[in-house]
DSSP file (Angstrom, degrees, kcal/mol; ACC not computed):
  #  RESIDUE AA STRUCTURE BP1 BP2  ACC     N-H-->O    O-->H-N    N-H-->O    O-->H-N    TCO  KAPPA ALPHA  PHI   PSI    X-CA   Y-CA   Z-CA
    1    1 A M              0   0    0      0, 0.0     2,-0.1     0, 0.0     0, 0.0   0.000 360.0 360.0 360.0 125.6   26.8    3.9  -14.9
    2    2 A P        -     0   0    0      0, 0.0     2,-0.3     0, 0.0     0, 0.0  -0.386 360.0-113.9 -67.1 142.4   26.6    0.4  -16.4
    3    3 A K        -     0   0    0     -2,-0.1     2,-0.4     1,-0.0    61,-0.1  -0.564  23.8-131.0 -78.9 138.3   23.1   -1.0  -16.9
    4    4 A K        -     0   0    0     -2,-0.3     2,-0.6    60,-0.2    -1,-0.0  -0.713  17.8-126.7 -86.1 137.0   22.2   -4.0  -14.7
    5    5 A K        -     0   0    0     -2,-0.4     2,-0.3    61,-0.0    61,-0.0  -0.747  25.1-143.8 -83.7 122.7   20.6   -6.9  -16.6
    6    6 A R        -     0   0    0     -2,-0.6     2,-0.2    59,-0.1    59,-0.0  -0.654  12.0-124.4 -87.2 141.8   17.3   -7.7  -14.9
    7    7 A S        -     0   0    0     -2,-0.3     2,-0.4     2,-0.0    -1,-0.0  -0.552  22.5-135.3 -82.3 152.0   16.2  -11.3  -14.7
    8    8 A S        -     0   0    0     -2,-0.2     4,-0.1     2,-0.1    -1,-0.0  -0.841  11.3-154.4-109.5 144.2   12.9  -12.3  -16.1
    9    9 A K        +     0   0    0     -2,-0.4     2,-0.2     2,-0.1    -1,-0.1   0.463  67.7 104.9 -91.1  -3.0   10.3  -14.6  -14.5
   10   10 A S  S    S-     0   0    0      1,-0.1     2,-1.4     2,-0.0     3,-0.2  -0.492  77.1-126.4 -78.8 147.6    8.9  -15.5  -17.9
   11   11 A D     >  +     0   0    0      1,-0.2     4,-1.9    -2,-0.2     3,-0.4  -0.692  35.6 174.0 -90.8  82.2    9.7  -18.9  -19.4
   12   12 A W  H  > S+     0   0    0     -2,-1.4     4,-3.0     1,-0.2     5,-0.2   0.786  72.8  60.3 -67.0 -28.7   11.0  -17.6  -22.7
   13   13 A A  H  > S+     0   0    0      2,-0.2     4,-1.5     1,-0.2    -1,-0.2   0.916 107.8  45.9 -63.8 -41.1   12.1  -21.0  -23.9
   14   14 A R  H  > S+     0   0    0     -3,-0.4     4,-0.7     2,-0.2    -2,-0.2   0.908 113.5  49.1 -66.6 -42.0    8.4  -22.1  -23.7
   15   15 A V  H >< S+     0   0    0     -4,-1.9     3,-1.1     1,-0.2    -2,-0.2   0.930 110.4  50.3 -62.9 -45.5    7.2  -18.9  -25.4
   16   16 A D  H 3< S+     0   0    0     -4,-3.0    -1,-0.2     1,-0.2    -2,-0.2   0.833 109.4  52.4 -61.4 -32.2    9.8  -19.3  -28.2
   17   17 A A  H 3< S+     0   0    0     -4,-1.5    -1,-0.2    -5,-0.2    -2,-0.2   0.613  88.6 107.3 -80.6 -12.1    8.7  -22.9  -28.8
   18   18 A M    <<  -     0   0    0     -3,-1.1     2,-0.3    -4,-0.7    -3,-0.0  -0.331  59.4-145.0 -69.8 147.3    5.0  -21.9  -29.1
   19   19 A Q    >   -     0   0    0      1,-0.1     3,-1.8    -2,-0.0     4,-0.4  -0.701  29.9-108.1-100.4 160.6    3.2  -22.0  -32.4
   20   20 A D  G >  S+     0   0    0      1,-0.3     3,-1.6    -2,-0.3    -1,-0.1   0.869 120.4  61.3 -55.8 -36.0    0.5  -19.5  -33.3
   21   21 A S  G 3  S+     0   0    0      1,-0.3    -1,-0.3     3,-0.0    -3,-0.0   0.663  94.5  63.6 -67.2 -15.5   -2.0  -22.3  -32.9
   22   22 A D  G <  S+     0   0    0     -3,-1.8     2,-0.4     2,-0.1    -1,-0.3   0.594  82.4  97.2 -81.6 -11.5   -1.0  -22.6  -29.3
   23   23 A I  S <  S-     0   0    0     -3,-1.6     2,-0.8    -4,-0.4    -3,-0.0  -0.663  70.8-139.0 -87.5 130.3   -2.2  -19.1  -28.4
   24   24 A D        +     0   0    0     -2,-0.4     3,-0.3     1,-0.1    -2,-0.1  -0.786  28.7 167.6 -89.7 110.3   -5.7  -18.8  -26.9
   25   25 A Y    >   +     0   0    0     -2,-0.8     3,-2.1     1,-0.2    -1,-0.1   0.258  41.9 112.3-101.6   9.4   -7.4  -15.8  -28.5
   26   26 A S  T 3  S+     0   0    0      1,-0.3    -1,-0.2     3,-0.0    -2,-0.0   0.717  72.4  55.4 -63.0 -22.5  -10.9  -16.6  -27.1
   27   27 A D  T 3  S+     0   0    0     -3,-0.3     2,-0.5     2,-0.1    -1,-0.3   0.374  86.9  96.2 -92.4   7.1  -11.1  -13.6  -24.8
   28   28 A I  S <  S-     0   0    0     -3,-2.1    -3,-0.0     1,-0.0     2,-0.0  -0.852  77.7-123.0 -99.6 126.5  -10.4  -11.1  -27.6
   29   29 A S        -     0   0    0     -2,-0.5     2,-0.2     1,-0.1    -2,-0.1  -0.327  28.4-108.3 -65.3 146.5  -13.5   -9.5  -29.1
   30   30 A K        -     0   0    0      1,-0.1     2,-1.3    -2,-0.0    -1,-0.1  -0.546  20.9-134.0 -74.1 140.0  -14.0   -9.8  -32.8
   31   31 A L        +     0   0    0     -2,-0.2    -1,-0.1     4,-0.1     2,-0.0  -0.712  42.1 170.2 -95.9  84.1  -13.5   -6.6  -34.7
   32   32 A D     >  -     0   0    0     -2,-1.3     4,-1.6     1,-0.1     3,-0.3  -0.168  51.8 -84.9 -88.3-175.7  -16.5   -6.7  -36.9
   33   33 A E  H  > S+     0   0    0      1,-0.2     4,-1.8     2,-0.2     5,-0.1   0.869 126.6  57.3 -57.9 -39.5  -18.0   -4.1  -39.3
   34   34 A K  H  > S+     0   0    0      1,-0.2     4,-1.3     2,-0.2    -1,-0.2   0.895 103.6  53.6 -61.9 -40.4  -19.9   -2.5  -36.4
   35   35 A F  H >> S+     0   0    0     -3,-0.3     4,-0.8     1,-0.2     3,-0.6   0.944 110.4  46.4 -57.3 -48.0  -16.7   -1.9  -34.5
   36   36 A W  H 3< S+     0   0    0     -4,-1.6    -1,-0.2     1,-0.2    -2,-0.2   0.775 104.1  62.1 -70.7 -25.7  -15.1   -0.1  -37.4
   37   37 A E  H 3< S+     0   0    0     -4,-1.8    -1,-0.2     1,-0.2    -2,-0.2   0.871 115.3  33.0 -63.2 -35.7  -18.2    2.0  -38.0
   38   38 A N  H << S+     0   0    0     -4,-1.3    -2,-0.2    -3,-0.6    -1,-0.2   0.462  92.0 119.0-100.8  -3.5  -17.7    3.6  -34.6
   39   39 A A     <  -     0   0    0     -4,-0.8     2,-0.4    -5,-0.1    -3,-0.0  -0.362  44.4-163.0 -68.6 142.1  -14.0    3.5  -34.4
   40   40 A Q        -     0   0    0     -2,-0.1     2,-0.5     2,-0.0    -2,-0.1  -0.986  19.2-125.7-126.9 137.2  -12.2    6.8  -34.0
   41   41 A L        -     0   0    0     -2,-0.4     2,-0.6     2,-0.0    -2,-0.0  -0.703  26.5-170.4 -80.1 124.4   -8.5    7.5  -34.7
   42   42 A V        -     0   0    0     -2,-0.5    -2,-0.0     0, 0.0    -1,-0.0  -0.954   6.6-156.5-119.9 111.8   -6.9    9.2  -31.6
   43   43 A M        -     0   0    0     -2,-0.6     3,-0.1     1,-0.1     2,-0.0  -0.662  24.1-111.6 -86.7 139.8   -3.5   10.5  -32.2
   44   44 A P        -     0   0    0      0, 0.0     2,-0.1     0, 0.0    -1,-0.1  -0.366  36.3-104.4 -68.0 150.4   -1.2   10.9  -29.1
   45   45 A E        -     0   0    0      1,-0.1     2,-0.2    -2,-0.0     0, 0.0  -0.433  37.6-104.6 -70.9 147.7   -0.4   14.4  -28.1
   46   46 A N        -     0   0    0     -2,-0.1     2,-0.1     1,-0.1    -1,-0.1  -0.498  37.8-119.1 -69.1 141.7    3.1   15.7  -28.9
   47   47 A K        -     0   0    0     -2,-0.2     2,-0.5    -3,-0.1    -1,-0.1  -0.460  19.5-126.8 -79.1 156.2    5.4   15.8  -25.9
   48   48 A V        -     0   0    0     -2,-0.1     2,-0.4     0, 0.0    -1,-0.0  -0.910  19.4-128.1-105.9 128.4    6.9   19.1  -24.7
   49   49 A K        +     0   0    0     -2,-0.5     2,-0.3     2,-0.0     0, 0.0  -0.626  39.2 168.3 -77.8 128.4   10.6   19.2  -24.2
   50   50 A V        -     0   0    0     -2,-0.4     2,-0.5     2,-0.0     0, 0.0  -0.911  33.4-134.1-134.7 161.9   11.6   20.5  -20.8
   51   51 A T        +     0   0    0     -2,-0.3     2,-0.3     2,-0.0    -2,-0.0  -0.984  35.3 165.9-114.2 129.0   14.6   20.8  -18.6
   52   52 A M        -     0   0    0     -2,-0.5     2,-0.5     2,-0.0    -2,-0.0  -0.973  33.5-122.6-141.9 157.9   14.1   19.7  -15.0
   53   53 A R        -     0   0    0     -2,-0.3     2,-0.3     0, 0.0    -2,-0.0  -0.876  29.9-179.1-104.1 129.2   16.2   18.9  -12.0
   54   54 A L        -     0   0    0     -2,-0.5    -2,-0.0     2,-0.0     3,-0.0  -0.905  36.7 -98.7-122.7 151.7   15.8   15.5  -10.3
   55   55 A D    >>  -     0   0    0     -2,-0.3     4,-2.3     1,-0.1     3,-0.5  -0.474  34.9-123.2 -63.3 139.5   17.5   14.0   -7.3
   56   56 A P  H 3> S+     0   0    0      0, 0.0     4,-2.9     0, 0.0     5,-0.3   0.874 112.0  57.4 -53.5 -38.1   20.3   11.7   -8.5
   57   57 A E  H 3> S+     0   0    0      2,-0.2     4,-1.8     1,-0.2     5,-0.1   0.897 108.8  45.4 -60.2 -41.3   18.8    8.9   -6.6
   58   58 A V  H <> S+     0   0    0     -3,-0.5     4,-2.1     2,-0.2    -1,-0.2   0.954 115.6  44.9 -68.2 -50.9   15.5    9.3   -8.5
   59   59 A L  H  X S+     0   0    0     -4,-2.3     4,-2.5     1,-0.2    -2,-0.2   0.917 113.2  50.6 -61.2 -44.9   17.1    9.6  -12.0
   60   60 A N  H  X S+     0   0    0     -4,-2.9     4,-2.2    -5,-0.2    -1,-0.2   0.883 107.9  53.6 -61.8 -39.3   19.5    6.7  -11.4
   61   61 A W  H  X S+     0   0    0     -4,-1.8     4,-0.7    -5,-0.3    -1,-0.2   0.942 111.1  45.1 -62.4 -46.6   16.6    4.4  -10.3
   62   62 A F  H >< S+     0   0    0     -4,-2.1     3,-1.1     1,-0.2     4,-0.3   0.910 112.0  51.9 -64.2 -41.0   14.7    5.1  -13.4
   63   63 A K  H >< S+     0   0    0     -4,-2.5     3,-1.7     1,-0.3    -1,-0.2   0.868 103.2  59.1 -62.3 -35.8   17.8    4.6  -15.6
   64   64 A E  H 3< S+     0   0    0     -4,-2.2    -1,-0.3     1,-0.3    -2,-0.2   0.715  92.2  69.2 -65.3 -19.7   18.4    1.3  -13.9
   65   65 A Q  T << S-     0   0    0     -3,-1.1    -1,-0.3    -4,-0.7    -2,-0.2   0.622 107.5-128.0 -75.1 -11.6   15.0    0.2  -15.2
   66   66 A G    X   +     0   0    0     -3,-1.7     3,-0.6    -4,-0.3    -1,-0.3  -0.529  55.3   7.2 103.7-167.2   16.4    0.2  -18.7
   67   67 A K  T 3  S+     0   0    0      1,-0.2    -3,-0.0    -2,-0.2    -4,-0.0  -0.140 118.1  34.7 -54.3 142.0   15.5    1.7  -22.0
   68   68 A G  T 3>  +     0   0    0      3,-0.1     4,-2.1     4,-0.0    -1,-0.2   0.688  67.5 145.4  87.8  20.1   12.6    4.1  -22.0
   69   69 A Y  H <> S+     0   0    0     -3,-0.6     4,-2.3     1,-0.2     5,-0.1   0.849  71.3  53.1 -62.9 -33.5   13.3    5.6  -18.6
   70   70 A Q  H  > S+     0   0    0      2,-0.2     4,-2.3     1,-0.2    -1,-0.2   0.893 108.0  51.0 -68.4 -37.7   12.1    9.0  -19.6
   71   71 A T  H  > S+     0   0    0      2,-0.2     4,-2.3     1,-0.2    -2,-0.2   0.882 110.0  50.7 -63.5 -38.3    8.8    7.5  -20.8
   72   72 A K  H  X S+     0   0    0     -4,-2.1     4,-2.3     2,-0.2    -2,-0.2   0.901 108.0  51.3 -67.4 -40.8    8.4    5.8  -17.5
   73   73 A I  H  X S+     0   0    0     -4,-2.3     4,-2.3     1,-0.2    -2,-0.2   0.931 111.1  49.3 -60.1 -44.3    9.0    9.0  -15.6
   74   74 A N  H  X S+     0   0    0     -4,-2.3     4,-2.8     1,-0.2    -2,-0.2   0.912 109.6  51.6 -60.1 -43.6    6.3   10.6  -17.8
   75   75 A A  H  X S+     0   0    0     -4,-2.3     4,-2.3     2,-0.2    -1,-0.2   0.893 109.9  49.0 -62.8 -40.6    3.9    7.7  -17.0
   76   76 A V  H  X S+     0   0    0     -4,-2.3     4,-2.1     2,-0.2    -1,-0.2   0.931 113.8  45.9 -64.4 -45.4    4.5    8.1  -13.3
   77   77 A L  H  X S+     0   0    0     -4,-2.3     4,-2.3     2,-0.2    -2,-0.2   0.899 112.5  50.7 -64.7 -40.2    3.9   11.8  -13.4
   78   78 A K  H  X S+     0   0    0     -4,-2.8     4,-2.6     2,-0.2    -1,-0.2   0.904 109.4  50.9 -64.2 -41.4    0.8   11.4  -15.6
   79   79 A S  H  X S+     0   0    0     -4,-2.3     4,-2.4     2,-0.2    -1,-0.2   0.899 109.4  51.0 -61.7 -41.7   -0.6    8.8  -13.2
   80   80 A Y  H  X S+     0   0    0     -4,-2.1     4,-2.2     2,-0.2    -2,-0.2   0.928 110.8  48.4 -61.0 -46.4   -0.1   11.2  -10.3
   81   81 A V  H  X S+     0   0    0     -4,-2.3     4,-2.3     1,-0.2    -2,-0.2   0.934 111.9  48.8 -60.9 -47.2   -1.9   14.0  -12.1
   82   82 A Q  H  X S+     0   0    0     -4,-2.6     4,-2.1     1,-0.2    -1,-0.2   0.893 110.9  50.4 -62.0 -40.7   -4.8   11.7  -13.0
   83   83 A A  H  X S+     0   0    0     -4,-2.4     4,-1.8     1,-0.2    -1,-0.2   0.898 113.2  45.3 -64.7 -40.0   -5.2   10.5   -9.4
   84   84 A H  H  X S+     0   0    0     -4,-2.2     4,-1.2     2,-0.2    -2,-0.2   0.805 109.3  55.0 -77.6 -27.8   -5.2   14.0   -8.0
   85   85 A R  H  < S+     0   0    0     -4,-2.3     4,-0.4    -5,-0.2     3,-0.3   0.926 110.0  47.5 -65.3 -43.5   -7.6   15.3  -10.7
   86   86 A K  H >< S+     0   0    0     -4,-2.1     3,-1.1     1,-0.2    -2,-0.2   0.886 109.6  53.8 -63.7 -38.7  -10.1   12.5   -9.6
   87   87 A A  H 3< S+     0   0    0     -4,-1.8    -1,-0.2     1,-0.2    -2,-0.2   0.796 106.3  52.3 -67.3 -27.5   -9.6   13.3   -6.0
   88   88 A S  T 3<        0   0    0     -4,-1.2    -1,-0.2    -3,-0.3    -2,-0.2   0.500 360.0 360.0 -89.9  -2.0  -10.4   17.0   -6.5
   89   89 A L    <         0   0    0     -3,-1.1    -1,-0.2    -4,-0.4    -2,-0.1   0.485 360.0 360.0 -77.1 360.0  -13.8   16.2   -8.3
């Protein structure tokens, strides 16, 4: 199935024309010594390879979203799990 090119609502010409000095970083916290004293490295868990059956409509929709469709499917499933874990507490 050919991929559809999605249109963007971003003004990429304006973004491309920006200089680093045009970017407002004022809302980003400074990473001072105290931050690094308490920082912990958290490595992502390895994914488990599985085979599963999906409705063609579901798989095609995710594929139409472009590159990374399997990651998006995982994110949707993970969100569902987290929501239902919270509901059962």
